[in-house]
Structure formats: structure tokens, C-alpha cells
C-alpha positions in Angstrom: 0.1 0.2 -0.3 1.6 3.5 -1.0 2.1 5.8 1.9 2.3 9.9 1.5 5.9 9.6 1.5 6.0 7.7 -1.8 3.6 9.8 -3.4 5.5 11.8 -6.1 2.6 14.2 -7.4 -0.9 15.3 -6.8 -2.3 13.0 -9.2 -0.8 10.1 -7.6 -2.6 10.9 -4.3 -5.7 11.6 -6.3 -5.8 8.3 -7.1 -4.8 6.7 -4.0 -7.0 3.8 -2.4 -7.3 3.5 1.1 -9.1 0.6 3.0 -11.9 1.7 5.3 -12.7 4.9 3.5 -15.9 5.4 1.8 -16.1 4.4 -2.0 -16.2 8.0 -2.9 -13.4 9.3 -0.9 -11.3 6.1 -2.1 -10.8 7.2 -5.5 -11.5 10.9 -6.9 -10.7 11.7 -10.4 -9.3 14.6 -11.3 -11.9 17.2 -12.0 -14.8 15.1 -10.5 -16.5 16.7 -7.5 -16.3 14.6 -4.2 -19.7 13.0 -2.8 -20.3 11.3 0.4 -23.1 8.9 0.0 -25.5 7.9 2.7 -24.1 4.3 2.5 -20.6 5.4 2.9 -21.9 7.5 6.2 -23.5 5.1 7.8 -20.6 2.4 7.4 -17.9 5.1 8.3 -20.2 5.7 11.5 -20.4 2.0 12.4 -16.6 1.5 12.0 -16.0 4.5 13.9 -18.2 3.4 17.1 -17.1 -0.2 16.8 -13.2 0.6 16.6 -13.3 1.3 20.5 -16.4 -0.6 21.5 -16.0 -0.4 25.2 -15.4 3.5 25.4 -18.8 3.6 22.9 -20.5 2.0 25.6 -19.7 4.1 28.4 -20.0 6.9 26.7 -24.0 5.9 25.5 -24.3 4.8 29.4 -25.2 8.5 30.2 -27.8 8.4 27.3 -29.2 5.1 28.3 -29.7 6.3 31.9 -31.3 9.4 30.6 -33.9 8.0 28.1 -34.5 5.2 30.6 -35.3 7.1 33.3 -37.5 9.3 30.8 -39.6 6.2 29.8 -39.7 4.8 33.4 -40.9 8.4 34.9 -43.8 9.0 32.0 -44.8 5.1 32.4 -45.0 5.0 36.2 -46.6 8.1 36.1 -49.3 6.9 34.0 -49.8 3.7 35.8 -49.8 5.4 39.1 -52.5 7.7 37.6 -54.6 4.8 36.7 -54.3 3.7 40.4 -55.3 7.0 41.4 -58.3 7.1 39.0 -59.3 3.8 40.3 -59.2 4.7 44.1 -60.9 7.9 43.6 -63.8 5.9 42.3 -64.1 3.4 44.9 -63.7 5.8 47.6 -63.5 9.5 47.3 -66.2 9.9 44.3 -68.4 8.1 46.9 -67.8 10.0 49.7 -70.0 13.6 50.5 -69.6 15.4 53.9 -72.1 17.6 55.4 -70.8 20.0 57.8 -73.1 21.8 60.7 -72.5 25.8 60.4 -75.3 26.9 62.4 -76.7 29.5 60.4 -75.8 33.1 61.7 -76.2 32.1 65.6 -74.1 29.2 66.3 -74.0 29.5 69.8 -78.0 28.9 69.8 -77.4 26.1 67.8 -75.1 23.3 68.7 -76.4 20.5 66.7 -78.3 21.7 63.8 -78.7 17.9 62.5 -82.3 16.4 63.6 -82.4 13.2 65.4 -83.7 11.1 62.5 -80.4 12.6 60.2 -79.5 9.5 59.4 -82.7 8.2 58.1 -83.4 11.3 56.4 -80.5 10.9 54.3 -80.5 7.2 53.9 -84.0 7.7 52.1 -82.0 9.5 49.2 -81.5 7.3 46.4 -78.1 6.3 45.6 -77.3 6.6 49.5 -75.3 3.6 51.1 -74.8 4.7 54.4 -75.1 7.8 56.6 -74.5 9.2 60.1 -73.6 12.2 62.4 -70.5 12.3 64.4 -68.3 15.0 66.3 -65.1 14.7 68.5 -66.5 14.8 72.4 -64.8 17.8 74.6 -63.4 15.8 77.6 -62.6 17.9 80.9 -59.1 18.7 81.5 -56.8 16.2 82.5 -59.2 13.2 81.2 -57.5 10.1 80.1 -58.3 6.7 78.6 -57.3 3.8 80.1 -58.0 -0.2 80.3 -58.6 -0.3 84.1 -60.2 2.1 86.6 -58.1 5.0 87.7 -58.2 3.5 91.4 -55.9 0.9 90.3 -53.1 3.2 89.4 -52.6 2.3 86.1 -51.7 5.1 83.3 -53.8 6.6 81.3 -53.6 7.4 77.7 -54.4 10.6 75.9 -57.0 9.5 73.3 -59.9 11.6 71.3 -63.6 10.4 72.0 -65.7 10.5 69.0 -69.6 10.3 69.5 -71.1 8.4 66.3 -74.5 7.3 65.4 -74.4 3.6 63.9 -74.6 4.8 60.4 -71.3 7.4 60.7 -69.5 4.0 61.6 -70.9 2.0 58.8 -70.1 4.8 56.2 -66.4 4.9 57.3 -66.5 1.0 56.2 -64.4 -0.5 59.1 -62.9 -3.8 58.9 -63.3 -5.9 62.2 -60.5 -7.4 64.2 -62.5 -8.7 66.8 -66.3 -8.0 68.1 -68.8 -5.9 66.2 -70.2 -2.2 65.8 -72.9 -1.0 68.1 -76.2 -0.6 66.5 -79.6 1.5 66.5 -80.4 -0.3 69.9 -77.4 0.7 71.5 -77.9 3.9 70.0 -81.6 4.4 70.9 -81.0 3.4 74.7 -78.0 5.3 75.5 -75.8 2.1 76.2 -72.2 2.4 77.7 -70.3 0.8 74.9 -67.2 1.8 72.7 -65.6 0.2 69.8 -61.9 1.0 69.5 -59.3 1.1 66.8 -56.6 -1.4 66.8 -53.8 1.3 67.4 -55.5 2.4 70.8 -56.1 -1.6 71.5 -52.6 -2.0 71.2 -51.5 1.0 73.6 -53.7 0.0 76.3 -52.9 -3.8 76.1 -56.4 -4.8 75.0 -55.9 -7.9 72.8 -59.0 -10.1 73.3 -62.6 -9.4 73.8 -63.4 -12.8 75.5 -62.8 -11.1 79.1 -65.0 -8.4 78.2 -62.7 -5.3 78.6 -63.7 -2.2 79.5 -61.9 1.6 78.8 -62.5 4.2 81.3 -62.8 7.5 79.8 -62.5 9.5 83.4 -64.2 7.5 85.6 -66.8 6.2 83.5 -66.6 2.6 82.2 -67.5 1.6 78.6 -67.7 -2.0 77.7 -65.4 -2.9 74.5 -67.8 -4.7 71.5 -65.4 -4.1 68.7 -61.9 -3.3 68.0 -61.5 -1.9 64.3 -58.5 -3.0 62.4 -58.9 -0.8 59.3 -61.2 1.8 57.9 -61.8 3.1 54.4 -62.6 6.6 55.6 -62.0 8.4 58.7 -58.3 7.1 59.3 -58.4 8.8 62.9 -60.9 6.3 63.9 -58.1 3.8 64.4 -56.8 6.0 67.5 -60.4 6.8 69.0 -62.9 5.7 71.4 -66.2 5.7 69.4 -69.1 5.7 71.6 -73.0 6.0 70.6 -74.1 9.6 69.9 -77.2 9.5 72.4 -74.2 8.3 75.1 -72.2 11.3 74.5 -75.1 13.4 74.9 -76.3 12.1 77.8 -72.9 12.3 79.8 -70.6 15.2 78.0 -73.8 17.0 76.3 -73.8 17.8 72.7 -71.0 19.2 70.3 -69.5 22.2 71.7 -69.0 25.5 69.7 -65.9 25.0 67.5 -66.3 21.5 67.3 -69.4 21.2 65.4 -71.0 17.8 64.2 -70.5 17.1 60.9 -72.2 14.2 58.7 -70.3 11.2 56.7 -72.4 10.0 53.4 -71.3 6.9 51.5 -73.1 6.7 48.3 -73.0 4.7 44.9 -70.5 5.4 42.6 -71.9 8.3 40.3 -74.4 9.5 42.9 -72.1 11.6 45.1 -72.6 15.0 43.4 -76.7 14.5 43.3 -76.6 13.7 46.8 -74.6 16.6 47.6 -77.2 19.0 46.1 -80.1 17.3 47.9 -78.8 16.6 51.3 -79.1 19.9 53.0 -82.8 20.4 52.1 -83.3 16.5 53.2 -82.1 17.6 56.4 -83.8 20.9 57.1 -86.2 21.9 54.1 -86.7 25.4 56.2 -83.0 26.2 57.0 -80.6 24.3 54.5 -78.0 27.2 54.9 -77.3 26.0 58.5 -75.2 23.0 56.5 -72.4 23.3 54.4 -72.3 20.1 52.0 -69.0 19.2 50.4 -69.0 17.2 47.4 -66.2 14.9 46.0 -63.4 17.1 44.2 -63.1 16.6 40.5 -60.7 13.5 39.5 -59.0 15.4 36.8 -58.2 17.7 39.4 -57.0 15.3 42.1 -55.0 13.3 39.6 -53.4 16.3 38.1 -52.5 17.8 41.5 -50.8 14.2 42.7 -49.1 13.4 39.4 -47.6 17.0 38.7 -45.1 16.9 41.8 -43.9 13.6 40.6 -43.6 14.5 36.9 -41.6 17.7 38.2 -39.3 15.7 40.4 -38.5 12.7 38.0 -38.5 14.8 34.9 -35.8 16.7 36.3 -33.7 13.6 37.2 -34.1 12.5 33.7 -33.2 16.0 32.3 -29.7 15.9 34.6 -29.2 12.2 33.2 -29.6 13.4 29.4 -27.0 16.3 30.1 -24.6 13.9 31.5 -24.9 11.7 28.6 -24.8 14.6 26.1 -21.8 16.0 27.9 -20.2 12.2 27.9 -20.9 12.1 24.1 -19.3 15.5 23.5 -16.3 14.6 25.2 -15.6 11.2 23.5 -16.2 12.8 20.0 -13.8 15.6 20.8 -11.4 13.0 22.0 -11.9 10.9 19.0 -11.5 14.2 16.4 -7.9 14.7 18.3 -7.1 11.3 17.9 -7.8 11.1 14.2 -6.3 14.2 13.1 -4.1 12.2 10.6 -7.1 10.3 9.2 -9.2 13.5 9.0 -6.1 15.1 7.1 -6.1 12.4 4.8 -9.7 12.5 4.2 -9.3 16.1 3.2 -6.3 15.6 1.1 -8.2 12.7 -1.0 -11.1 15.3 -1.7 -13.3 15.2 1.5 -14.9 18.8 2.1 -15.2 20.0 5.5 -19.0 19.3 5.4 -18.3 15.7 4.9 -16.1 15.6 8.0 -18.7 17.6 10.0 -21.4 15.0 8.9 -19.4 11.9 9.4 -18.9 12.9 13.0 -22.0 14.1 13.8 -23.4 10.8 12.5 -21.3 9.0 14.9 -22.3 10.8 17.8 -25.8 10.8 16.7 -25.6 6.9 16.2 -24.0 6.8 19.9 -27.4 8.8 21.1 -29.8 6.6 19.4 -28.2 3.4 20.2 -28.4 4.7 24.0 -32.1 5.5 23.3 -33.1 2.2 22.1 -31.5 0.3 25.1 -32.6 3.2 27.6 -36.4 2.7 26.2 -35.9 -0.8 26.7 -34.8 -0.8 30.2 -37.4 1.9 31.3 -40.3 -0.4 29.8 -39.0 -3.3 31.3 -39.0 -1.0 35.0 -42.7 -0.1 34.4 -43.7 -3.6 33.9 -41.7 -5.1 36.6 -43.0 -2.4 39.4 -46.5 -2.8 38.0 -46.4 -6.6 38.3 -45.0 -6.5 41.9 -47.6 -4.0 42.9 -50.3 -6.0 41.0 -51.0 -2.8 38.9 -52.0 -2.6 35.3 -48.8 -1.3 33.3 -49.7 1.9 31.2 -47.1 3.4 28.9 -48.5 5.4 26.3 -47.3 4.5 22.6 -46.0 8.1 22.1 -43.5 7.8 24.8 -41.8 4.6 23.5 -41.8 6.6 20.1 -40.3 9.7 21.2 -37.9 8.2 23.7 -35.1 7.1 21.1 -35.8 10.3 19.1 -34.7 12.1 22.3 -31.6 9.8 22.5 -30.8 10.9 18.6 -31.4 14.6 19.5 -29.0 14.6 22.5 -26.4 12.6 20.3 -26.4 15.2 17.6 -26.3 18.2 19.8 -23.5 16.8 21.8 -21.6 16.2 18.5 -22.0 19.9 16.9 -19.0 21.6 18.6 -16.5 18.5 17.8 -17.7 18.1 14.4 -17.5 21.7 13.8 -13.9 21.5 15.1 -13.0 18.8 12.8 -14.3 20.5 9.9 -11.8 23.3 10.7 -8.7 20.9 10.5 -6.7 22.1 7.6 -5.2 19.1 5.4 -1.6 20.2 5.4 -1.5 20.8 9.4 -3.1 17.3 9.9 -0.6 15.6 7.7 2.5 17.3 9.4 1.4 16.0 12.8 
């Protein structure tokens, strides 16, 4: 193979054949304009990447992480959103709360709910359960214990909630032991209580076979049920729930500033209709005494929950893409310096500056696209594995899978702009002297 030292004239240089160069660049007859076909461009780019496979793989790693994070974030966000929608439909979309405002003179109307409030609301179409509840205001120093104060046992500070049977049913409790109180207990003002599993653990109550009692101050209440979990009103797990009439007999009705509320459980799709009818059903003469809180709009709920996730993880994906772009730019620039002689030889054989620019842009773009493809695959696998582990349905939009490799390609091309421009500025004579 002839070398540059053996060349005697420019004509010999023009007819030089160099293995590894493009077809158009290997032989450029005198007077013919040089060309760089797409086929040669692809072949040269692949050859440049495979020349140092380990370094190329490490260079593409940043893009793999960035694109993989991009796909995983969008996929997990979409999957989580579908779960939020499902959870919303099952619980939040079937819950209505009614607050007692007491009108313009609340001091004269401690409890605007009528005695038969549960029955009035449950008569509306689409209502499953409904009941009134309020927090009981205890005296200073009043504690809750599993033994009478005279026994010397230390009491716990716990909330006591007065509730009608319908309020407990609307909370949809899961009982670990026993049962909830019913209309009989409420009608006769029985001293019974239902406690949450958290409070039961603190009080040392593990079974109902011994008919345990809790003492609120010096008042004893027989525990008839231990609630393990609730779908609504999670604070009940740390509370002592007693019948409404019992609370009124011992402590009186709800106090100013802690007015009664009503919890309504509805069929799916009926909540907003119930919200529009509840105040009139409770008191047709004074519906203004009640403030009805309908369920929030599902789109607003989903948007508020997923917005924070999108912002946080998209920032992380952007950082990974920037790291990948810097890695590609650095490797491409080093390749330009290492291949100065090759660039000079190409220029001497007729390659133009734009040919050199396109070649190095193609190499950096190929690295970015390869990283994008691998990252898309890893991101998709991550979403599927997480969804299967959580027993969710994986959701990945087709636009995400199509766009992600293009993001990698764009990252590679942008990262290779400066190194490619610098390579195109190398003069043939200077390069060959090196």
C-alpha cells in the first residue's frame, strides 16, 4: 500500500486507495466533485463506533440512563395515575361530607342535625350509609385507660368520638374482633365503645373474650369491637367511638368550634346528586345551616398528585440526559484529536469540511440513538416489573416509546455539534504534518 512519503505528485494522491474510507473518498478522479453517499456515511459511523466498543458503550451509558429514566418516569406516572383514578372512583367519588354551620347564630344552635338525620339522608336514592359524628370535648386531665383510675394504671390521651351507627358504617370498618354498635345501643344510650386497633394495642387489649372495658375518666365503657382498618376516617383507629346518645347524656352535645358533621357513603356516580339534595333533606326550612362538601373533580385530583411526580422525575431524567450529552461530546472531541491524521488524509483525498462534519455528527448521533433504544427498553421493563410487583396494570403511552429513541438521537446530535465543527476546521496540510 503506498504511503504519503512515496507519493510523487498530486495525481498519484488523487488516485490513492485507502481501505476503510468511503467509496467516493477512496478514488476521486481529477476534476470530479467529491461526494459522500448515505451508505458510506452509515458504514463509516458504525466503523468509528466499533473501533473502540468499550469506550462507546460507556459513552452511551449516560444517554441510556437519561432515556431510561424518561420512559420509566412517564410510564410509572401514567400507571400510578390509573391507580389514583381507580382509588378515587372507589372511595373519594362515593363520599360526601355535610358540616353543621349553625346559621348566623351558632351559639344558640349547638347541633343543627335532627335526631333522625341518618334516616332522612338514607332515604335519598344512591345513599349506602350515612351518620352524624363529632369529637367529644373532655374535661382537663381526662385520660383513657383499660383499668379504673383507682387501680393506679396510667391512662392514655386519646380522642373520644360520638357517632351514630350510620357514621361507623359509612367509614366502612374492617373488624379484627367483635362488632360495631347498632340502633339499639344508640337508642338506649348504652355504655359501649368501639376502639381502633392502634389504641387497643396501646391499652393492652388483645381479646374481647374477657369483656374488657375502657375508662374515659371514671366512666366505664364495654368494648364490643376492635377496628383493624377503615376505608374512611383513618383517625378512628386511634379513637374511642361511643354512641351519639350516650355522649349527649354524659358530656352533652357538640360544643362551639367542634360542630357535628355527617359522613355519607354513596353509590358510584351518585355523590354530586346527593350533595345537591342533602341540605334540603336535613332541614327544608333552613338548608343554609349545612355546608355540603361534594367529592373533588377527579381530573384535578389526578393532576395535583401526578404534577409533583412529573416535575421531580423529569428533572432527574433531564440531568441524566445532560450527563449523557457531555459524555458523548467529550468522547467525540477526543476522537477528533486522535484521528487528526485520518481527517487530514480525507481532506487531502477530496473530502470537504461538511463531509467531516456529517461523519462525526453521524457517529455521535448513532451513539445517542443506540443509548436511546437501550434506555427505552430498560425503562419499559422497569415499568412492567414495578406494575407486576404492585399488582397494577402497566400503562405506557405509545408516544413515549416512539419519542424516547428520538430524544436519544437528538441528544447525540446536539452533543456532537462542536466536536464535528472543530473537526471540519482542521487544515489538511497541518493534519498531515502531525
